C-alpha positions, 0 to 999 in steps of 0.5 A: 658925144660919147660918155665915159666911165670914171671909177674912183676905188676909195677903199682898196687899202684895207684888205688883209691877207688870209692865213691859208694861202688862199687870196681874199676876194672882195666884191666892189660896187660902183655907182655912176653919174655922167659926164660928156666929152668926145673921146675916140678910143681911150688907150691909157690914163695917168693923173697929175694932182687933180687932173686926169689925162686920157691918151686918145688913139682915134680922137682929133687930139692926142690927150684929153684933160679932165678935172677930177674936181668937177669931171669937166673937160679942161683942155685937149693937148697935142696935134696928130700928124708928122709936121712941126709940133705934131706927134704920131700915135700910138703914144705912151704917156707918163708923168715925170717931175710934175711934167707930162711926157709922151713917147711916140713909138712910130717916131722913137721920140720922147716929147714933153708937153707945156701944160700951161701953153700946151706946146710940144717939145721934143725931148730925146730920140731913142734907139729903134729897138725900144718899144716903150719908155718909162719914168725912172730915177733921176734923169734916166728912163727904163725901157722894154723893147726888142733887145738881143742882150737883155730884157730891159735897157736904161737910157740917160737924158740924151737917149743913150743906153747906159745899162741893161738888165733882166732876162725873159721868163721861163716858167713854162716847161717848154719855153727853155727850147723856144727862140729868144725872138719868140719869147721876146715877143710873148713877154712884152711889157703890159705894166710898169711901176717904179718906187724910189723905196721899193724898186721896179715892178713890171708885168707882161701878160702872165708874169710879174717881175720885181727888181731892186738895187744890190749893194753896187747900185745895180738893179737885179731881179728880186722875185718873179711871180707866175700870175697865171699858167700860160702856154702859146703857139708861135711862128719863128720869124726873128723880129717878126715872130708871132705868138698866140696864147692857147685857148684854155688859158686866162688872157692875163694882166692888162696894166699895173699901178703901184704905191710905195706899199702895194702893187695893183694889177688889172687882170683879164681872168677870161679865156677864149673858151669862156662861155660867158664874159667875166669882169676883169679883176684888180689883183693886189700884191705887196712888194715881196710879191705876195698876193694880198687880195683880188677885187671883183668889180660889178662892171668890166674895167679895161683901163685904170690909173692911180692918182696922187691921193691913192684913188684908182680911176678908170675909164669905160664907155658909155657912162661915168662912175663916181663912187664905190662901196666895199 
């Protein structure tokens, strides 16, 4: 059996902004307890009510369901494979309208899972250019991928493109002279959040973009925030282009979670030149793109999500963490 960490961050919402434009830094300490369940390689988390869903890349099942009330396994959902009712990894999972969805990137297919019976049902097939599919308003989906016209597409409930928006960042002074295929590869999405009242927040490794509606109901870029400076080396091979962050720069954002009030980014502050590994931090922003504060955990967090009661949850190996004091 493997152990996992669960981190419940209860007190991340009382931090105040400083007046000298220096971010307020808070150390957060996590206490631990234990839970056992076999998980191969957790790569993503999401929650619905009191259930934590763990996207497992290496396990026999696609998704592990853990009770947040008693920390015990509830069920395992989905079977890996290419046969009937089987799904190929890697996946992206999300909750939409109280239902669990899985997007299989190798199959360009979105599936819905029956949480009562565990049955997997095909929802839509999307264009091959789509890399990630996210929940959006009503029956629409917000997508990132390898698009030639804009950075993001919006698909309808049939998987058809209905809109395109956004451009790739140009926040490094040499980037304007770098081919689109290369910039597209470097600025792939690492975190996404949607609020009906505030709009869309999306981050790549080093840039946070905020979108909201204009008077025509179209989503436009409201603000672009440079999280950390970046430069990269690259090979220009069209859709097969490769990029490599230069060794002196921080590795950047890992994931993103939102409420209607704040945006939280899990950020890797290390570079290849670090002599000692530093713990990943959680950076808190408002929806205007202002940095409110930075949280420094006592352990190294690699995954996190935000539950319906505004409790942060993260999973690590080999132990389980239950409480936090700040």
